[in-house]
C-alpha positions as CSV (number, residue, x, y, z in Angstrom):
1,M,141.7,22.2,55.8
2,G,145.2,22.2,54.4
3,E,144.7,18.9,52.7
4,R,141.6,20.1,50.9
5,L,143.4,23.1,49.3
6,P,144.5,22.5,45.8
7,L,147.9,21.1,45.4
8,W,149.2,24.1,43.6
9,V,148.2,26.4,46.4
10,Q,149.9,24.1,48.9
11,T,153.0,24.0,46.7
12,R,153.0,27.8,46.0
13,C,152.5,28.9,49.5
14,G,154.7,26.3,51.1
15,L,152.7,26.5,54.3
16,E,152.1,23.8,56.7
17,P,148.6,22.7,57.5
18,R,148.8,24.2,61.1
19,T,149.8,27.6,59.7
20,L,146.9,27.5,57.2
21,A,144.5,26.7,60.0
22,A,145.7,29.7,62.0
23,L,145.4,31.9,59.0
24,A,141.8,30.8,58.4
25,V,140.9,31.5,62.0
26,V,142.3,35.0,61.7
27,L,140.4,35.6,58.5
28,V,137.1,34.5,60.1
29,V,137.7,36.8,63.1
30,A,138.5,39.7,60.8
31,A,135.3,39.0,58.8
32,C,133.2,38.9,62.0
33,A,134.8,42.2,63.2
34,A,134.1,43.8,59.9
35,A,130.5,42.6,60.0
36,G,130.0,44.0,63.5
37,T,131.5,47.4,62.5
38,F,129.2,47.5,59.5
39,W,126.1,46.7,61.6
40,A,127.0,49.3,64.3
41,G,127.4,52.0,61.7
42,R,124.2,51.4,59.9
43,P,121.8,54.4,59.6
44,E,119.0,54.5,62.2
45,P,115.7,56.3,61.6
46,V,115.3,59.6,63.4
47,R,111.9,60.8,64.7
48,A,111.1,64.3,63.7
49,P,110.4,66.7,66.6
50,E,106.8,67.6,67.4
51,I,105.5,70.9,66.2
52,V,104.5,73.2,69.2
53,D,101.8,75.7,68.5
54,A,102.8,79.2,69.1
55,A,101.1,81.1,71.9
56,P,98.4,83.6,70.8
57,P,99.7,87.2,70.8
58,V,98.6,89.2,73.8
59,T,96.7,92.3,72.8
60,P,97.2,95.2,75.2
61,P,93.9,96.6,76.7
62,E,92.6,99.6,74.8
63,A,92.0,102.8,76.6
64,T,88.3,103.6,76.9
65,P,87.6,106.9,75.2
66,P,86.0,109.7,77.3
67,G,82.2,109.3,77.6
68,A,82.2,105.7,76.5
69,A,80.7,102.9,78.5
70,P,83.2,100.9,80.6
71,P,84.0,97.3,79.5
72,S,81.5,94.6,80.2
73,G,83.8,93.0,82.8
74,A,83.9,96.1,84.9
75,G,81.5,96.3,87.8
76,A,78.6,98.7,87.8
77,G,79.7,102.1,89.2
78,E,83.4,101.5,88.7
79,A,85.3,104.2,86.8
80,P,88.0,103.1,84.2
81,G,91.3,102.6,86.0
82,E,89.6,102.4,89.4
83,S,90.4,99.5,91.5
84,P,87.4,97.4,92.7
85,G,87.8,98.5,96.3
86,E,87.8,102.2,95.6
87,G,84.6,104.3,96.1
88,K,83.0,101.8,98.5
89,A,81.7,102.6,101.9
90,P,84.2,102.2,104.7
91,A,84.1,98.9,106.7
92,E,84.4,100.8,110.0
93,V,83.1,104.0,111.6
94,V,84.9,106.1,114.3
95,V,82.7,107.8,116.8
96,D,83.3,109.9,119.9
97,V,81.1,108.7,122.9
98,G,81.0,111.1,125.8
99,G,78.9,112.1,128.7
100,K,77.6,109.8,131.4
101,V,79.1,106.5,130.2
102,R,81.5,104.2,132.0
103,S,84.4,104.4,129.5
104,P,84.0,107.6,127.3
105,G,86.4,108.0,124.4
106,V,86.8,107.5,120.6
107,L,85.6,104.1,119.5
108,T,86.0,102.2,116.3
109,L,83.0,100.1,115.4
110,P,81.9,98.1,112.4
111,A,80.0,100.0,109.7
112,G,76.3,99.8,110.2
113,S,76.5,99.9,114.0
114,R,73.9,101.7,116.0
115,V,73.9,104.0,119.0
116,V,73.1,101.1,121.3
117,D,76.3,99.4,120.1
118,A,78.4,102.5,120.8
119,L,76.9,102.7,124.4
120,R,77.7,99.0,124.9
121,A,81.3,99.5,123.6
122,A,81.7,102.4,126.0
123,G,80.7,100.2,129.0
124,G,77.1,101.3,129.1
125,A,75.4,104.4,130.5
126,R,76.0,105.3,134.2
127,P,73.2,104.8,136.7
128,G,70.8,107.8,136.6
129,A,71.9,108.9,133.1
130,D,68.9,110.5,131.3
131,L,68.6,108.8,127.9
132,T,65.5,110.8,126.9
133,G,65.9,112.0,123.3
134,L,68.7,109.6,122.5
135,N,67.6,107.3,119.7
136,R,69.5,104.1,120.5
137,A,68.3,102.4,117.3
138,R,69.9,105.1,115.0
139,V,72.7,104.0,112.6
140,L,76.0,105.7,113.4
141,F,78.1,107.5,110.8
142,D,81.8,108.1,110.7
143,G,83.0,111.1,112.8
144,E,79.9,111.4,114.8
145,Q,79.8,112.4,118.5
146,V,77.3,110.7,120.8
147,L,76.7,112.6,124.1
148,V,74.8,110.7,126.8
149,G,73.0,112.6,129.6
150,V,75.0,115.8,129.2
151,P,73.0,118.9,130.3
152,G,72.6,121.3,127.5
153,S,73.5,118.8,124.8
154,P,71.4,119.4,121.7
155,V,68.5,116.8,121.5
156,A,65.4,116.8,119.3
157,P,62.7,118.8,121.0
158,P,59.5,116.9,121.8
159,A,56.6,117.5,119.5
160,Q,53.9,119.6,121.0
161,P,50.2,119.2,120.2
162,G,49.2,121.4,117.3
163,V,52.7,122.8,116.9
164,G,55.2,121.2,114.6
165,A,58.7,120.3,115.8
166,G,60.2,122.6,113.2
167,A,58.0,125.5,114.3
168,A,58.9,124.9,118.0
169,A,62.6,124.8,117.1
170,G,62.5,127.9,114.9
171,E,60.0,130.2,116.6
172,N,60.5,129.4,120.2
173,G,64.3,129.5,120.1
174,G,64.7,125.8,120.7
175,A,67.5,123.7,119.2
176,P,67.2,122.6,115.6
177,L,65.7,119.1,115.0
178,S,68.5,116.5,114.6
179,L,68.2,114.7,111.3
180,N,70.0,111.7,112.8
181,A,67.9,111.4,115.9
182,A,64.4,112.5,115.0
183,T,61.6,110.0,114.6
184,A,59.2,109.9,111.7
185,E,56.6,111.7,113.8
186,Q,59.0,114.5,114.5
187,F,59.8,114.8,110.8
188,D,56.1,114.9,110.1
189,G,55.8,118.0,112.2
190,L,58.2,120.0,110.0
191,P,56.7,122.5,107.6
192,G,55.8,121.0,104.3
193,V,56.7,117.4,105.5
194,G,53.9,114.9,105.6
195,P,53.9,111.2,106.6
196,V,55.1,110.0,103.2
197,L,58.1,112.4,103.1
198,A,58.8,111.7,106.8
199,R,59.1,108.0,106.0
200,R,61.4,108.8,103.1
201,L,63.7,110.8,105.4
202,V,63.9,107.9,107.8
203,E,64.6,105.4,105.0
204,H,67.3,107.6,103.5
205,R,69.0,108.0,106.8
206,A,69.1,104.3,107.4
207,E,70.3,103.5,103.9
208,H,73.1,106.0,103.9
209,G,74.2,105.7,107.5
210,G,72.8,109.1,108.6
211,F,73.0,112.7,107.5
212,R,76.5,114.3,107.5
213,A,75.3,117.7,106.4
214,V,72.0,119.5,106.1
215,E,72.6,119.8,102.3
216,E,72.1,116.1,101.9
217,L,68.3,116.7,102.3
218,R,68.4,117.6,98.6
219,E,69.1,113.9,97.9
220,V,65.7,112.9,99.4
221,D,63.0,112.4,96.8
222,G,60.3,115.1,97.3
223,I,62.6,117.9,98.7
224,G,63.2,120.6,96.2
225,E,65.0,123.9,96.5
226,R,62.1,125.7,98.0
227,R,61.3,123.1,100.6
228,F,65.0,122.8,101.4
229,A,65.2,126.5,102.0
230,D,62.3,126.3,104.5
231,L,63.8,123.3,106.3
232,R,67.4,124.4,106.4
233,P,67.2,126.7,109.5
234,L,65.1,124.2,111.4
235,V,67.3,121.1,111.2
236,R,70.9,120.0,111.9
237,P,72.8,116.8,111.1
């Protein structure tokens, strides 16, 4: 390479060919380093961040004005602000079973249980216990007392030919007719109660789990204030 340089360069620099070769190598290395630095520092394309949609604003529930209908999502019969479980019938009933049973006491039974279920839970009736007048198919209601074969316990008086059950209870000094133990035939014997109304009384008792008070007779279709006043002294829950 030194021989190819012009003569004036060789003369002016006064360098030997070996020195010129080394200088050329240094220049080549420096040029490569500069090119690498330039390549590493070149601008690179940057991808723009994706746009994320903002969440829709949450609108607080509006209070239902008094007298307005509840929202469509609310269940029928639910009051505003009332939880779904409130106002519903209890899942259990507590009854007191006494008298001639093997294990008398206070029992907790599933809602809709009948008198026969209470007797079974109390160990069954004792041998010789008189079950006359005890409607074992009747639906129990919460807080009820079931007495089995106890002398003097109030039971529905049997209907007499030509004399209504209500008349026998009121005029002859007998016990009032039990609304929760009477049959449709016994209801039919009450004054002003015919077969149709007697059937309504039995259906109402089964649907609502029994009568808890005599005043609930007003809820039965066909019993007005006048008829209720006639029936009130002749019946009991």
